[in-house]
C-alpha positions in Angstrom: -114.2 3.4 7.2 -114.7 7.1 8.0 -117.3 8.6 10.3 -119.3 11.8 9.9 -122.6 13.3 11.0 -125.9 13.5 9.2 -128.2 16.5 9.0 -129.8 15.7 12.3 -126.4 15.4 14.1 -126.5 11.6 14.2 -123.2 9.8 13.5 -123.2 7.9 10.3 -120.5 6.2 8.2 -119.1 6.7 4.7 -117.9 3.6 2.9 -114.9 4.5 0.8 -114.1 2.0 -2.0 -110.7 2.2 -3.6 -110.2 2.4 -7.3 -110.0 -1.0 -9.0 -106.3 -0.9 -9.6 -105.4 -0.4 -5.9 -103.5 -3.3 -4.4 -105.4 -5.4 -1.9 -104.5 -8.5 0.1 -104.9 -11.9 -1.4 -108.4 -13.3 -1.0 -109.8 -9.8 -0.3 -113.7 -10.0 -0.6 -113.9 -6.6 -2.3 -111.2 -7.5 -4.8 -113.2 -10.6 -5.8 -116.4 -8.6 -6.0 -115.1 -5.7 -8.0 -112.3 -6.8 -10.4 -110.6 -4.0 -12.5 -112.7 -2.8 -15.4 -112.6 0.1 -17.8 -115.7 2.4 -17.4 -117.7 3.5 -20.4 -119.4 6.9 -20.7 -122.7 7.1 -18.8 -125.6 9.5 -18.6 -124.0 11.5 -15.8 -120.9 11.6 -13.7 -122.5 10.3 -10.5 -125.4 8.6 -9.0 -127.2 9.6 -5.8 -128.5 6.3 -4.3 -131.8 7.2 -2.5 -133.9 5.2 -0.2 -137.1 6.3 1.7 -139.9 5.1 3.9 -143.4 6.4 4.8 -145.4 6.2 8.0 -147.5 3.4 6.4 -147.0 0.5 4.0 -143.5 -0.8 3.2 -142.0 -2.6 0.2 -144.3 -3.4 -2.8 -147.2 -1.3 -1.3 -145.1 1.8 -0.6 -147.2 4.9 -1.3 -150.5 2.9 -1.8 -152.0 4.2 1.4 -151.2 7.9 1.0 -149.1 8.0 4.1 -146.4 10.6 4.3 -142.7 10.3 4.0 -140.8 10.0 7.3 -137.3 8.9 6.3 -134.7 9.6 3.5 -131.3 8.0 3.3 -128.8 8.9 0.4 -125.2 8.6 -0.7 -123.3 9.9 -3.7 -121.5 7.3 -6.0 -118.8 8.4 -8.5 -119.3 6.1 -11.5 -115.8 6.8 -12.8 -113.6 6.6 -9.8 -115.9 4.2 -7.9 -115.7 6.3 -4.8 -118.6 7.2 -2.6 -119.5 10.3 -0.6 -120.9 10.7 2.9 -123.9 8.6 3.8 -126.7 10.8 5.1 -129.8 9.8 7.0 -132.5 12.3 7.7 -135.9 12.0 9.4 -138.9 13.9 8.0 -141.6 15.4 10.1 -145.0 14.4 8.7 -148.2 16.4 9.3 -149.6 13.3 11.0 -147.2 11.6 13.4 -149.2 8.4 13.6 -147.2 5.4 12.5 -148.5 2.0 11.3 -147.6 -1.1 13.2 -145.6 -2.3 10.2 -143.7 1.0 10.1 -142.8 0.8 13.8 -141.7 -2.8 13.5 -139.5 -2.4 10.4 -138.0 1.1 10.9 -137.9 1.3 14.7 -139.0 4.9 14.5 -141.3 6.6 17.0 -143.6 9.7 16.8 -141.4 11.4 19.5 -138.3 11.1 17.4 -140.1 12.4 14.3 -141.6 15.4 16.1 -138.1 17.0 16.2 -137.4 16.5 12.5 -137.7 19.0 9.7 -140.7 19.0 7.2 -140.2 17.5 3.7 -139.5 20.7 1.8 -136.7 21.6 4.2 -135.2 18.1 4.1 -135.2 18.2 0.3 -133.4 21.5 0.3 -130.8 20.0 2.7 -130.4 17.0 0.4 -129.7 19.2 -2.6 -127.1 21.2 -0.6 -125.3 18.2 0.8 -125.3 16.4 -2.6 -123.7 19.4 -4.2 -121.1 19.5 -1.4 -120.2 15.8 -1.8 -120.0 16.1 -5.6 -117.6 19.0 -5.3 -115.3 16.9 -3.0 -115.4 14.1 -5.6 -114.6 16.4 -8.4 -117.9 15.8 -10.2 -120.7 18.2 -11.4 -123.7 16.1 -12.5 -125.7 13.3 -11.0 -128.9 11.2 -11.4 -130.9 9.7 -8.7 -131.0 5.9 -8.3 -133.8 4.2 -6.4 -135.0 0.7 -5.5 -137.9 0.6 -8.0 -140.4 3.3 -9.1 -142.4 3.8 -5.9 -140.4 6.3 -3.9 -140.2 8.8 -6.8 -143.6 8.2 -8.5 -145.9 7.2 -5.7 -144.5 9.0 -2.7 -142.4 12.1 -3.5 -144.3 13.6 -6.4 -147.8 13.1 -5.0 -146.9 14.4 -1.6 -145.1 17.5 -3.0 -148.2 18.1 -5.1 -150.5 17.9 -2.1 -148.3 20.2 -0.1 -148.0 22.7 -2.9 -144.2 22.9 -3.4 -142.2 22.1 -6.5 -139.6 19.4 -6.6 -136.2 20.2 -8.2 -135.3 19.0 -11.6 -133.3 16.0 -10.3 -136.6 14.3 -9.2 -137.9 14.2 -12.8 -135.2 11.8 -14.0 -133.9 8.7 -12.1 -132.6 5.2 -12.6 -134.6 2.2 -11.4 -132.0 -0.1 -9.9 -134.2 -3.2 -10.4 -134.5 -2.6 -14.1 -130.8 -1.9 -14.5 -130.0 -5.0 -12.5 -132.3 -7.2 -14.7 -130.6 -5.7 -17.9 -127.2 -6.6 -16.5 -128.3 -10.0 -15.2 -131.1 -11.2 -17.6 -131.4 -14.6 -15.9 -132.3 -13.0 -12.5 -135.9 -12.7 -11.2 -138.4 -10.5 -13.0 -138.3 -6.8 -12.2 -141.5 -6.8 -10.1 -140.3 -9.7 -8.0 -136.9 -8.3 -7.1 -135.9 -6.7 -3.8 -132.7 -5.3 -2.5 -132.1 -8.5 -0.6 -132.8 -10.8 -3.6 -130.5 -8.8 -5.9 -127.7 -9.0 -3.3 -128.2 -12.8 -2.9 -128.1 -13.3 -6.7 -124.6 -11.8 -7.0 -123.4 -13.6 -3.8 -123.1 -10.5 -1.7 -123.0 -11.4 2.0 -125.1 -8.9 4.0 -126.5 -8.8 7.4 -129.6 -6.6 7.8 -129.4 -6.5 11.5 -126.0 -4.8 11.7 -127.1 -1.5 10.4 -129.9 1.1 11.0 -133.0 0.9 8.9 -132.3 2.7 5.6 -128.5 2.6 6.1 -128.3 -1.1 5.2 -130.5 -0.6 2.2 -128.3 2.2 0.7 -125.0 0.4 1.4 -126.3 -2.7 -0.2 -127.6 -0.8 -3.2 -124.2 0.8 -3.6 -122.5 -2.6 -3.5 -124.9 -3.9 -6.1 -124.1 -1.0 -8.4 -120.4 -1.6 -8.2 -121.0 -5.3 -9.0 -123.0 -4.3 -12.1 -120.2 -1.9 -13.2 -117.7 -4.7 -12.8 -119.7 -7.1 -14.9 -118.6 -7.7 -18.4 -121.4 -7.0 -20.9 -121.4 -7.3 -24.7 -123.5 -4.1 -24.9 -122.8 -1.8 -22.1 -126.1 0.1 -21.5 -125.8 0.4 -17.8 -127.1 3.7 -16.4 -127.5 5.3 -19.8 -131.3 5.4 -20.2 -133.0 6.9 -17.1 -136.7 6.8 -16.2 -138.4 10.2 -16.7 -141.4 11.9 -15.0 -143.4 14.3 -17.2 -143.2 17.9 -16.0 -146.8 18.6 -17.1 -149.8 17.1 -18.8 -149.9 17.7 -22.6 -153.3 18.2 -24.2 -154.2 17.1 -27.7 -156.8 15.5 -29.9 -157.4 11.8 -30.3 -158.7 10.1 -33.5 -161.1 7.3 -33.4 -158.8 5.4 -35.8 -156.0 5.5 -33.2 -155.0 2.2 -31.6 -155.3 2.4 -27.8 -153.9 -0.4 -25.7 -156.5 -1.5 -23.1 -153.7 -2.2 -20.6 -153.0 1.5 -20.4 -156.4 2.9 -19.5 -158.2 3.4 -16.2 -161.5 4.8 -15.1 -161.6 7.3 -12.2 -164.9 7.8 -10.4 -166.1 10.2 -7.8 -164.4 13.3 -9.3 -165.7 16.8 -8.3 -167.9 18.0 -11.2 -165.7 21.1 -11.7 -162.5 19.0 -12.1 -160.4 19.8 -15.2 -157.9 17.6 -17.0 -155.1 19.4 -15.2 -156.7 18.5 -11.8 -156.9 14.9 -12.8 -153.3 15.0 -14.0 -152.3 16.4 -10.7 -154.1 13.6 -8.9 -151.9 11.2 -10.8 -148.8 13.3 -10.4 -145.6 11.3 -10.9 -147.2 9.0 -13.5 -146.9 9.7 -17.2 -150.2 10.3 -18.9 -150.3 10.0 -22.7 -150.8 13.2 -24.7 -154.5 14.0 -24.6 -155.0 11.1 -22.3 -157.5 12.6 -19.9 -161.2 12.2 -21.1 -163.9 13.6 -18.8 -167.1 11.7 -19.2 -170.4 13.4 -19.9 -173.9 12.2 -19.2 -176.8 12.2 -21.7 -177.4 15.8 -21.1 -173.8 16.9 -21.8 -172.9 17.5 -18.2 -170.0 15.9 -16.4 -170.9 12.8 -14.4 -167.9 12.6 -12.0 -166.0 10.1 -14.1 -163.0 10.2 -16.3 -161.0 7.8 -18.5 -157.2 8.3 -18.3 -154.7 6.8 -20.7 -151.1 6.3 -19.6 -148.0 5.8 -21.7 -147.5 2.2 -20.8 -149.0 -0.7 -18.7 -146.5 -0.2 -16.0 -147.8 3.4 -15.4 -151.4 2.1 -15.5 -150.6 -0.5 -12.8 -149.2 2.2 -10.6 -152.3 4.3 -11.1 -154.5 1.5 -9.9 -152.6 1.6 -6.6 -154.1 5.0 -6.1 -157.6 3.6 -5.6 -159.4 5.6 -3.0 -156.7 8.3 -2.7 -158.0 11.7 -2.1 -158.6 14.8 -4.3 -159.3 17.4 -1.7 -161.9 15.9 0.7 -163.2 13.3 -1.8 -161.7 9.9 -2.4 -161.4 8.8 -6.0 -162.1 5.2 -7.1 -159.7 3.9 -9.8 -160.6 0.9 -11.9 -159.4 -0.8 -15.1 -161.0 0.3 -18.4 -160.5 -0.5 -22.1 -159.2 1.2 -25.1 -162.6 1.0 -26.7 -164.2 2.9 -23.8 -161.5 5.6 -24.1 -162.0 6.0 -27.9 -165.8 6.2 -27.4 -165.3 9.2 -25.1 -162.2 10.9 -26.5 -162.0 9.8 -30.1 -163.2 12.2 -32.8 -163.7 12.2 -36.6 -164.5 15.9 -37.2 -161.9 17.8 -39.2 -163.3 21.0 -37.7 -162.6 19.7 -34.2 -159.1 18.4 -35.2 -158.2 21.8 -36.6 -159.5 23.6 -33.5 -157.5 21.4 -31.2 -154.3 21.5 -33.4 -153.1 24.5 -31.3 -151.4 22.5 -28.6 -150.9 23.4 -24.9 -153.9 25.8 -25.0 -156.3 26.2 -22.0 -159.8 25.3 -23.1 -162.9 27.1 -21.7 -166.4 26.0 -22.3 -169.2 28.5 -22.6 -172.8 27.4 -22.1 -176.1 29.2 -22.4 -175.2 31.6 -25.2 -178.0 33.3 -27.0 -178.8 31.5 -30.3 -178.2 34.8 -32.1 -174.7 35.3 -30.6 -172.0 35.9 -33.2 -168.2 35.5 -32.9 -167.9 39.2 -32.4 -170.4 39.1 -29.5 -168.4 36.4 -27.7 -165.1 38.2 -28.2 -166.7 41.4 -26.9 -168.1 39.6 -23.9 -164.7 38.2 -23.0 -163.0 41.5 -23.5 -159.3 42.6 -23.9 -158.2 41.2 -20.5 -158.6 37.6 -21.8 -157.6 37.6 -25.5 -158.6 34.5 -27.4 -155.9 32.6 -29.2 -156.1 33.4 -32.9 -159.1 35.7 -32.4 -162.1 34.2 -34.2 -160.1 31.0 -35.0 -159.9 30.3 -31.3 -163.7 30.1 -31.0 -165.7 27.0 -31.8 -169.5 27.2 -31.8 -171.4 23.9 -31.3 -174.3 23.4 -33.7 -176.9 20.8 -34.6 -176.5 19.0 -37.9 -178.9 21.4 -39.6 -176.8 24.4 -38.5 -178.8 25.6 -35.6 -176.8 26.8 -32.6 -176.9 24.8 -29.4 -175.9 27.6 -27.1 -172.5 26.0 -26.4 -169.0 27.2 -27.5 -165.4 26.4 -26.8 -162.7 29.0 -26.5 -158.9 28.7 -26.6 -156.5 30.7 -24.4 -152.8 30.7 -24.6 -152.1 30.8 -20.8 -153.6 30.2 -17.4 -153.9 33.9 -16.6 -156.2 34.6 -19.6 -158.3 31.6 -18.8 -158.7 32.7 -15.1 -159.8 36.1 -16.3 -162.4 34.5 -18.5 -163.7 32.3 -15.6 -164.3 35.4 -13.6 -167.1 36.3 -16.1 -169.0 33.2 -15.0 -172.8 34.0 -15.0 -172.3 37.5 -16.4 -175.0 38.6 -18.9 -174.7 38.5 -22.7 -177.8 39.8 -24.3 -180.5 38.7 -21.9 -178.9 35.5 -20.7 -176.3 34.7 -18.2 -173.4 32.6 -19.5 -171.7 29.7 -17.7 -168.0 29.3 -18.1 -165.8 26.5 -16.8 -162.6 24.7 -17.7 -162.8 22.0 -20.4 -160.7 19.5 -22.2 -159.9 18.3 -25.7 -161.9 15.1 -25.0 -164.9 17.0 -23.8 -164.8 19.0 -27.1 -164.8 15.7 -29.0 -167.7 14.3 -27.0 -169.9 17.4 -27.4 -169.2 17.8 -31.1 -169.6 14.1 -31.7 -173.0 14.2 -30.0 -174.3 17.1 -32.0 -172.4 16.8 -35.3 -172.8 13.0 -36.0 -172.9 12.6 -39.7 -176.0 10.9 -41.1 -175.7 7.9 -43.3 -177.1 9.8 -46.3 -176.7 13.6 -46.8 -179.1 15.8 -45.1 -181.2 17.9 -47.5 -182.3 21.4 -46.6 -185.9 20.5 -45.9 -188.3 21.2 -43.1 -188.7 18.7 -40.3 -191.5 16.3 -41.1 -193.3 14.4 -38.5 -193.2 10.6 -39.1 -195.0 8.1 -36.9 -193.1 4.8 -36.4 -194.7 1.5 -37.2 -197.5 0.6 -34.8 -196.7 -1.3 -31.7 -198.5 -2.0 -28.6 -197.5 -1.3 -25.0 -198.6 -4.3 -23.0 -201.7 -4.3 -20.8 -203.2 -6.9 -18.6 -202.0 -9.0 -15.7 -199.8 -11.5 -17.6 -196.3 -11.2 -16.1 -194.5 -11.2 -19.4 -192.3 -8.1 -18.7 -189.2 -7.4 -16.6 -188.2 -4.3 -14.8 -184.6 -3.2 -14.6 -183.9 -1.0 -11.6 -180.6 0.7 -10.7 -179.2 1.2 -14.2 -176.2 3.5 -14.6 -177.5 6.9 -15.8 -175.2 6.6 -18.8 -176.6 3.3 -19.8 -178.2 3.0 -23.3 -180.0 0.4 -25.3 -176.7 -1.2 -26.4 -175.7 -1.7 -22.7 -179.1 -3.2 -21.9 -179.0 -5.7 -24.7 -175.4 -6.7 -23.8 -176.5 -7.0 -20.2 -179.4 -9.4 -21.2 -177.1 -11.5 -23.3 -178.9 -14.4 -25.2 -182.2 -13.3 -23.8 -182.4 -10.4 -26.3 -183.8 -12.9 -28.8 -186.9 -13.1 -26.7 -187.6 -9.4 -26.5 -190.8 -8.3 -28.3 -190.5 -5.8 -31.2 -190.2 -2.3 -29.8 -190.1 -3.8 -26.3 -187.4 -1.8 -24.7 -188.7 1.2 -22.6 -186.4 3.5 -20.8 -188.1 5.4 -17.9 -187.3 9.1 -17.9 -187.8 11.6 -15.0 -189.6 14.9 -15.1 -186.6 16.6 -16.7 -186.5 14.0 -19.5 -183.3 12.4 -18.1 -182.8 8.7 -17.4 -184.2 7.6 -14.1 -182.3 4.4 -13.7 -185.3 2.2 -14.6 -186.2 0.3 -17.7 -189.0 -2.1 -18.7 -188.5 -4.9 -21.2 -191.5 -6.7 -22.9 -190.7 -10.4 -23.3 -192.4 -12.9 -25.6 -193.8 -14.9 -22.7 -194.1 -14.9 -19.0 -191.7 -17.9 -18.9 -189.0 -15.9 -20.7 -189.5 -13.0 -18.3 -189.2 -15.3 -15.3 -185.9 -16.8 -16.7 -184.4 -13.4 -17.4 -185.3 -12.1 -13.9 -183.6 -15.2 -12.4 -180.5 -15.0 -14.6 -179.8 -11.3 -14.5 -180.9 -10.2 -11.1 -178.1 -8.3 -9.4 -175.8 -8.8 -12.4 -173.2 -6.0 -12.9 -173.5 -3.2 -15.5 -170.7 -0.6 -15.6 -169.7 -1.3 -12.0 -173.3 -1.2 -10.7 -175.5 -4.2 -9.9 -178.9 -4.0 -11.5 -182.1 -5.4 -9.9 -184.3 -7.4 -12.3 -188.0 -8.1 -11.4 -190.7 -9.9 -13.3 -193.9 -7.8 -13.7 -197.0 -7.4 -15.8 -197.8 -5.2 -18.7 -200.3 -3.3 -16.5 -197.7 -2.5 -13.9 -195.2 -1.5 -16.6 -197.8 0.8 -18.2 -198.6 2.5 -15.0 -195.0 3.4 -14.3 -194.3 4.5 -17.9 -197.3 6.9 -17.7 -196.1 8.5 -14.5 -197.4 6.2 -11.8 -195.4 4.4 -9.1 -194.9 0.8 -8.4 -193.6 -0.3 -4.9 -194.3 -2.8 -2.2 -197.5 -1.0 -1.3 -198.9 -1.7 -4.8 -199.7 0.5 -7.8 -200.3 4.3 -7.5 -201.9 5.9 -10.6 -200.3 8.8 -12.4 -200.9 12.3 -10.9 -204.0 14.2 -12.3 -203.7 17.8 -11.4 -205.4 19.5 -14.3 -209.2 19.3 -14.8 -208.7 18.4 -18.5 -206.9 15.2 -17.6 -209.2 12.5 -16.5 -208.2 9.0 -15.3 -209.2 7.4 -18.6 -206.6 9.5 -20.4 -203.9 7.4 -18.9 -204.6 4.4 -21.0 -201.8 2.8 -23.0 -200.6 4.8 -26.0 -202.4 4.2 -29.3 -200.8 5.3 -32.5 -202.1 5.7 -36.0 -200.6 3.5 -38.7 -197.9 5.1 -40.8 -194.8 4.1 -42.7 -191.2 5.3 -42.2 -189.7 5.6 -45.7 -186.5 3.6 -46.2 -184.5 6.8 -46.6 -185.9 8.3 -43.5 -185.2 5.2 -41.5 -181.5 5.8 -41.9 -181.5 9.1 -40.1 -180.7 9.6 -36.4 -183.8 11.3 -34.8 -182.6 14.5 -33.1 -185.8 16.3 -32.3 -189.0 16.1 -30.3 -190.5 13.0 -28.7 -194.2 13.6 -28.5 -197.4 11.7 -28.1 -200.9 12.5 -29.1 -204.4 11.2 -28.4 -205.2 9.5 -31.7 -207.8 7.2 -33.1 -207.3 3.4 -32.9 -204.5 2.1 -35.2 -205.5 1.0 -38.6 -205.8 -2.7 -39.3 -203.8 -2.3 -42.5 -200.6 -1.6 -40.6 -197.2 -2.8 -42.0 -195.4 -5.5 -40.0 -193.4 -4.4 -37.1 -189.6 -4.5 -37.0 -187.6 -6.0 -34.1 -185.9 -3.4 -31.9 -182.1 -3.3 -32.3 -179.4 -1.0 -31.0 -179.3 1.0 -34.3 -182.6 2.6 -33.2 -181.3 3.6 -29.8 -180.7 7.3 -30.9 -184.2 8.1 -29.6 -182.9 7.8 -26.1 -180.7 10.8 -26.6 -183.2 13.4 -27.8 -182.1 17.0 -27.1 -185.7 18.0 -26.5 -188.3 15.9 -24.8 -192.0 16.5 -24.0 -194.6 14.1 -22.8 -198.3 13.9 -22.6 -199.9 13.5 -20.2 -196.8 13.3 -17.9 -193.4 11.7 -17.8 -191.9 9.2 -17.5 -192.7 7.5 -20.8 -191.2 5.0 -23.2 -188.9 6.5 -25.9 -190.5 4.3 -28.6 -193.2 6.9 -29.2 -193.9 9.4 -32.0 -190.7 11.0 -33.3 -189.7 13.7 -35.7 -187.0 13.0 -38.2 -185.7 14.9 -41.2 -186.4 13.2 -44.5 -186.3 14.2 -48.2 -189.9 15.4 -49.0 -190.1 13.3 -52.2 -189.4 10.1 -50.3 -192.0 11.0 -47.7 -194.6 11.8 -50.2 -193.9 8.7 -52.2 -194.2 6.5 -49.2 -197.4 8.2 -48.1 -199.1 7.8 -51.5 -197.9 4.2 -51.8 -199.7 3.2 -48.6 -202.5 5.7 -48.8 -201.9 6.5 -45.2 -202.1 10.1 -43.9 -198.8 11.4 -42.3 -200.7 12.9 -39.4 -203.7 11.4 -37.6 -207.0 13.3 -37.9 -208.4 15.0 -36.1 -205.6 16.9 -34.3 -202.1 17.7 -35.3 -198.6 18.0 -33.8 -196.9 21.3 -33.1 -193.3 22.1 -32.4 -192.2 24.8 -29.8 -188.8 26.5 -30.1 -187.0 28.9 -27.8 -188.4 27.3 -24.6 -186.4 28.3 -21.4 -184.2 25.4 -20.2 -186.2 25.1 -16.9 -189.6 24.7 -18.6 -191.6 21.8 -17.3 -194.8 20.1 -18.3 -196.9 22.3 -16.1 -195.8 25.4 -17.9 -196.4 23.9 -21.4 -199.9 22.8 -20.5 -200.7 26.2 -18.9 -199.5 27.8 -22.1 -202.0 25.9 -24.1 -204.8 26.3 -21.5 -208.1 26.6 -23.3 -207.0 24.7 -26.4 -206.6 21.3 -24.9 -210.0 20.2 -25.8 -209.6 21.2 -29.4 
């Protein structure tokens, strides 16, 4: 045994193991443990056995509490000559010197001792220099790190270096997991996740005494002994230390097809993200873990804006399980919640079917910028001119993708590709600059966001859309309940992203007892989901059972309150009133033309939706009008099912007399004129109620509210 000093001047020991053919005394323990063998070629000449500890959790929970690294111990092992270099132990000065009780007990370290240590970046520089020196003495040139499991590299070193804004050297992107290598060599040993240094040593009969050495020194010496035991083991197929674990240098962007198979065991949902977070920011939060190509999907709400959630797909279940350990870790000052998700959820957000999108995203490793608020008359040349020569677009016009409605109308959104971060940053500096007469919003985007936005606007109808004008069609008549019979339920606290599909799934078997057209989503003054919904049931008994069964049941990680109520109460809320413990408050009445009787339940004229038209997804205006009483010769109603849920996602909404209101009101849909005329003549029913007519307004400012629209028509409201 030879002595030396570590980087802090502390005396340590180097354990020198003779080559296998060196003569030893009879019964020597090391001769029995390491019989002579012939080495096969390995990935590198040497290993650097590395052990570390943080100021917090130890063992299987290492790194799960975000505590900083405070200790590193390492030793070089020559795989060919079976010699080892000097054993080094170095303390690391953390930003916070507070130690957990477990850390104090296990390591014996104190804040006073750590206060004199070097910070992590300096210690890692010293590690690199000392390893190079030891390799030179052993006559070797290359090495690979070897650690006890994945946690030290993936959950401690990479995340901490990322937060402290310094780069790790290349050696930390490739390493051997001693537990996996041990299980490969000894298949009958415990599973990888159940192994420890002590259990591996006991399995091979290695006598060790943890109390004889300093914390960290015993672990490294024992790991070295285990490695030599593995090298001495006779294996049919020698694959020891030939296939290292790898850490991706950077996140790779790319498209995802809806036909792609996504393993649910590889997907997580991250919540609480800052709204301006990009896919690169999320990849940085999960630094050290390997995210699949194109595996970050930022979630958008019904209005196309980010809702603070993202779905992330990893390369395998092991990486996903490590990601779950980062639950409530911090991104800046915000903590991020991490939960399990499914492959279906990921494909719903990130999967695409459009060839145009796939072609646009085929240029890999491009930075994507989203432009919002473009004038509807803007051309490719206008956008390129707005961006200017300081931020050239990849491929010129081919690097621009305008988002349009199915009928070809522009939405005011566009996506732009840039070849590097510098060009993208130059473009982001133009945020809220003027193009034409409008200011333009620019922010970082992702391939998954491109898919979501295009999927929303470019969903293909079931039958081809003909170039015809938009024709107003009134849905089959239905009745919004009135009276005091408590045959309705109110759902409160719904996720803002919840749709009809989610509500029906939430109610389970009770969906069979919902009245036709009985699902009413309550929208706020901006036409966005308010978190409330009313359901008309077939009887008060059914409503009571649903309220009892579903109250505080979970929907998308949120519990939903379910109350039994009457049709009168439901109708008041749908028409803009409030319902609370103090009772009912009628809808506001601020204009003289709106008298209290105008707030009665909606009444619609009888009409027929042609079979062809019923296949379309409504994409235009929700509107209501004051119309005569419905005709008695109305066709039978059709039960409400999820296929009709598209009315929840209208791009334009307007209400009369005031929001919120049920989505199952008058809608506009595009339909072949021949089919509409045939249906109208067949039923002898006029397409629009008389007197009165519906009008459509285009080009409204985004911040237009009901007051402005009513003021615009002041003087015509009694017509």
